[in-house]
ZAMARGU-4260 file (C-alpha; in steps of 0.2 Angstrom, whole numbers, plus 5000, padded with zeros to 4 digits):
<rodrens>
0) 4973/5030/5005 | 4975/5047/4999 | 4970/5050/4981 | 4980/5066/4978 | 4980/5084/4983
5) 4971/5089/4966 | 4956/5078/4970 | 4944/5084/4983 | 4931/5076/4993 | 4916/5086/4999
10) 4914/5090/5017 | 4898/5091/5027 | 4893/5105/5038 | 4884/5095/5051 | 4891/5093/5069
15) 4888/5074/5069 | 4901/5072/5055 | 4915/5081/5065 | 4926/5066/5064 | 4923/5064/5045
20) 4927/5083/5042 | 4943/5082/5052 | 4949/5067/5042 | 4945/5076/5026 | 4956/5091/5031
25) 4970/5079/5037 | 4969/5070/5020 | 4971/5086/5010 | 4985/5092/5021 | 4994/5076/5019
30) 4993/5077/5001 | 5000/5095/5000 | 5016/5090/5008 | 5027/5102/5019 | 5021/5117/5009
35) 5004/5115/5016 | 4988/5124/5012 | 4978/5139/5017 | 4961/5139/5026 | 4953/5147/5011
40) 4959/5133/5000 | 4954/5120/5012 | 4936/5127/5012 | 4936/5129/4993 | 4941/5111/4991
45) 4929/5103/5003 | 4914/5114/5002 | 4915/5118/5021 | 4912/5135/5027 | 4927/5146/5032
50) 4920/5146/5050 | 4920/5126/5050 | 4937/5125/5043 | 4944/5137/5057 | 4936/5127/5071
55) 4942/5110/5064 | 4960/5116/5061 | 4960/5124/5079 | 4956/5107/5086 | 4968/5098/5075
60) 4982/5111/5080 | 4978/5108/5098 | 4980/5089/5096 | 4997/5093/5088 | 4992/5085/5071
65) 4994/5101/5061 | 5005/5116/5063 | 5009/5132/5053 | 5019/5131/5038 | 5023/5149/5035
70) 5014/5162/5025 | 5009/5162/5007 | 5015/5176/4995 | 5004/5191/4996 | 4992/5195/4982
75) 4988/5212/4988 | 4980/5208/5004 | 4986/5201/5021 | 4997/5185/5017 | 4988/5169/5021
80) 4994/5158/5034 | 4998/5140/5028 | 4995/5124/5038 | 5004/5108/5036 | 5002/5090/5043
85) 5015/5086/5057 | 5020/5069/5052 | 5030/5063/5067 | 5017/5066/5080 | 5009/5048/5077
90) 5014/5032/5069 | 5007/5016/5062 | 5016/4999/5061 | 5015/4987/5045 | 5020/4969/5045
95) 5024/4958/5030 | 5021/4940/5036 | 5029/4930/5022 | 5031/4911/5020 | 5049/4912/5025
100) 5053/4929/5032 | 5045/4943/5042 | 5048/4962/5040 | 5040/4975/5051 | 5041/4994/5049
105) 5035/5009/5059 | 5029/5024/5048 | 5025/5042/5052 | 5009/5050/5046 | 5017/5054/5029
110) 5020/5035/5026 | 5039/5037/5028 | 5048/5023/5037 | 5056/5028/5053 | 5061/5011/5060
115) 5061/4993/5053 | 5065/4975/5058 | 5066/4959/5049 | 5071/4941/5050 | 5067/4923/5045
120) 5050/4915/5048 | 5044/4897/5046 | 5026/4900/5041 | 5024/4881/5041 | 5027/4881/5060
125) 5009/4886/5062 | 5000/4901/5068 | 5005/4902/5086 | 5023/4903/5082 | 5020/4917/5069
130) 5009/4927/5081 | 5024/4927/5094 | 5036/4933/5080 | 5024/4947/5075 | 5022/4953/5093
135) 5041/4953/5095 | 5043/4963/5079 | 5030/4976/5083 | 5038/4979/5100 | 5055/4980/5092
140) 5050/4994/5080 | 5039/5003/5093 | 5041/5021/5097 | 5055/5024/5109 | 5045/5037/5118
145) 5032/5023/5122 | 5018/5031/5112 | 5007/5017/5105 | 5004/5016/5086 | 4987/5021/5079
150) 4986/5003/5072 | 4995/4988/5065 | 4993/4982/5048 | 4997/4964/5044 | 5000/4958/5026
155) 4999/4939/5024 | 4998/4926/5010 | 4981/4923/5004 | 4968/4918/5003 | 4960/4926/5018
160) 4945/4935/5024 | 4949/4953/5026 | 4932/4957/5034 | 4932/4943/5047 | 4951/4945/5050
165) 4953/4926/5047 | 4966/4916/5037 | 4960/4905/5022 | 4967/4889/5015 | 4984/4896/5011
170) 4992/4884/4998 | 5003/4872/5006 | 4999/4877/5024 | 4983/4869/5029 | 4985/4873/5048
175) 4982/4891/5045 | 4964/4889/5038 | 4951/4898/5048 | 4964/4905/5061 | 4957/4922/5068
180) 4974/4931/5066 | 4967/4948/5068 | 4957/4945/5084 | 4972/4935/5092 | 4984/4949/5088
185) 4972/4963/5094 | 4971/4953/5111 | 4990/4951/5112 | 4994/4969/5107 | 4980/4979/5113
190) 4979/4989/5097 | 4968/4990/5082 | 4974/4977/5069 | 4970/4976/5051 | 4973/4960/5041
195) 4974/4960/5022 | 4983/4950/5008 | 5001/4954/5005 | 4997/4959/4987 | 4983/4971/4992
200) 4995/4979/5004 | 5008/4980/4989 | 4994/4988/4979 | 4991/5001/4992 | 5009/5005/4994
205) 5012/5006/4975 | 4997/5018/4972 | 5002/5029/4986 | 5021/5031/4981 | 5018/5048/4975
210) 5013/5054/4993 | 5030/5049/5000 | 5038/5059/4986 | 5029/5074/4992 | 5037/5072/5009
215) 5056/5071/5007 | 5065/5058/5017 | 5079/5066/5026 | 5086/5049/5031 | 5086/5042/5013
220) 5102/5033/5008 | 5108/5024/4992 | 5109/5007/5001 | 5091/5006/5007 | 5084/5015/4992
225) 5072/5025/5003 | 5068/5042/4996 | 5073/5036/4978 | 5059/5038/4966 | 5058/5021/4957
230) 5040/5019/4957 | 5025/5028/4949 | 5026/5045/4943 | 5019/5056/4957 | 5009/5067/4945
235) 5000/5052/4938 | 4990/5051/4954 | 4985/5069/4955 | 4971/5078/4947 | 4965/5070/4932
240) 4979/5057/4931 | 4980/5038/4933 | 4967/5030/4945 | 4969/5011/4941 | 4984/5000/4943
245) 4989/4982/4946 | 5003/4977/4958 | 5011/4960/4953 | 5021/4952/4967 | 5034/4939/4963
250) 5042/4931/4979 | 5039/4914/4986 | 5022/4914/4977 | 5014/4925/4963 | 5000/4936/4966
255) 4991/4953/4961 | 4984/4967/4970 | 4971/4978/4961 | 4969/4997/4964 | 4953/5001/4955
260) 4942/5017/4958 | 4953/5025/4971 | 4955/5010/4982 | 4960/4992/4984 | 4948/4980/4976
265) 4946/4964/4986 | 4931/4956/4978 | 4915/4950/4987 | 4924/4937/4997 | 4941/4945/4998
270) 4947/4933/4985 | 4952/4945/4971 | 4970/4945/4965 | 4973/4926/4964 | 4983/4930/4948
275) 4996/4917/4950 | 4983/4903/4948 | 4977/4907/4930 | 4981/4892/4919 | 4991/4897/4904
280) 4997/4880/4898 | 4985/4866/4897 | 4992/4850/4904 | 5007/4859/4910 | 5017/4855/4926
285) 5007/4853/4942 | 5005/4868/4953 | 5004/4867/4972 | 4986/4873/4971 | 4981/4857/4963
290) 4979/4863/4945 | 4991/4861/4931 | 5000/4874/4920 | 4997/4889/4932 | 5006/4905/4929
295) 5014/4904/4946 | 5022/4887/4943 | 5029/4891/4926 | 5036/4908/4932 | 5044/4901/4947
300) 5051/4886/4938 | 5060/4898/4926 | 5067/4908/4941 | 5073/4892/4949 | 5083/4888/4933
305) 5090/4905/4933 | 5081/4910/4917 | 5075/4927/4923 | 5071/4934/4905 | 5059/4919/4902
310) 5051/4922/4920 | 5048/4940/4915 | 5040/4935/4899 | 5029/4923/4907 | 5024/4936/4920
315) 5021/4948/4905 | 5009/4936/4897 | 4999/4935/4913 | 5000/4954/4915 | 4993/4956/4897
320) 4978/4945/4901 | 4974/4956/4916 | 4977/4972/4907 | 4965/4966/4893 | 4952/4962/4906
325) 4953/4977/4917 | 4960/4991/4906 | 4972/4998/4919 | 4984/5013/4918 | 4999/5005/4926
330) 5007/4988/4930 | 5018/4989/4945 | 5031/4976/4949 | 5037/4971/4966 | 5043/4956/4977
335) 5061/4949/4981 | 5062/4941/4964 | 5059/4957/4955 | 5070/4967/4966 | 5085/4955/4962
340) 5084/4959/4943 | 5072/4975/4941 | 5078/4980/4924 | 5075/4962/4917 | 5057/4961/4924
345) 5052/4979/4919 | 5059/4976/4901 | 5052/4959/4899 | 5034/4963/4905 | 5034/4979/4895
350) 5039/4970/4879 | 5025/4957/4881 | 5012/4971/4884 | 5019/4981/4869 | 5017/4965/4858
355) 5000/4961/4864 | 4993/4979/4865 | 4976/4982/4856 | 4978/5001/4860 | 4993/5012/4857
360) 4990/5020/4874 | 4996/5004/4883 | 4999/5004/4902 | 5016/5010/4910 | 5026/4996/4917
365) 5037/5002/4933 | 5044/4996/4949 | 5032/4998/4964 | 5044/5009/4973 | 5038/5003/4991
370) 5037/4987/5000 | 5022/4976/5006 | 5026/4981/5025 | 5024/4999/5020 | 5008/4996/5012
375) 5001/4987/5027 | 5006/5002/5038 | 4997/5013/5025 | 4981/5003/5026 | 4982/5005/5045
380) 4984/5024/5044 | 4969/5025/5032 | 4955/5028/5044 | 4964/5043/5051 | 4962/5051/5034
385) 4944/5045/5031 | 4949/5031/5020 | 4944/5013/5020 | 4958/5002/5027
</rodrens>
């Protein structure tokens, strides 16, 4: 995930690290948007020599990944040639595997959605049926020219083992425990596959929303909302701005994704973010996890009654606990329940955070501005830009 065009990472002038340096320059050009950057600026930001930058950009140009973006205004000498990323030269696919539906997107190198597909899914029908649905969806959003995607990101309900690529004991669906979803899909698709929790993918999408704002979406329309800035302020992720956020997802379940220190925080066992199963009412109603009075059961019961203001307040109480623990800059909201009444949830969560704030500089509450499938695709793109997927 790109951290912002104002934050640089150091390059290394060693031939053995050629791939790292290429990814580093691609990352900077991605963050710069269509305006691009000059070779001298790339050298200054990375610490690479001008000669190394020239060689690397020549290779990237020959591969079609970058192109000239014009010339910068002259400051007395010869105008500098600017370089930009070519977003549509390659793609990645992201799939959101939810408990009752599936959504797949194909995105370009700037993270913009260029194709999407979705439909109902019975998660309880078992892994084999879900695998078939994923394979069909990936094929449906594939490049018409036949160019394979760089990778496929799968976002699924947790818990799961991100490193091993295997599902965990998903609440209510025991047949999924231990299923090697990543390996099975790699065998079926013949492509690199990344498996992560839906909430982690949501955090990746939310924290990178500024990037999509840097690359205007020519196909945006009012019906889909693509191209509309409903999420984090792009400037908050550039230079000395915000670096931490939590993404709260309210759908068929309730979970959190944590964006800490410039990346998704998964924990030692990929189990971080089980936000919905914090007990906030002792001896409360039973939750499907086996405990009583969990945030998830209380929030979703309010949703089922149609009392969305109360659901938002309950979500806010859990968010306030998380903010007090982690001291994050932003609380970003997403999921189908939030999408159905965004103003109610932003206002409700914001009011609770304001009431419980111990510091006047409390976190901003906003909509995530991007979906879980987009975040899964973003994680699949990450290695191209030298980031951990």
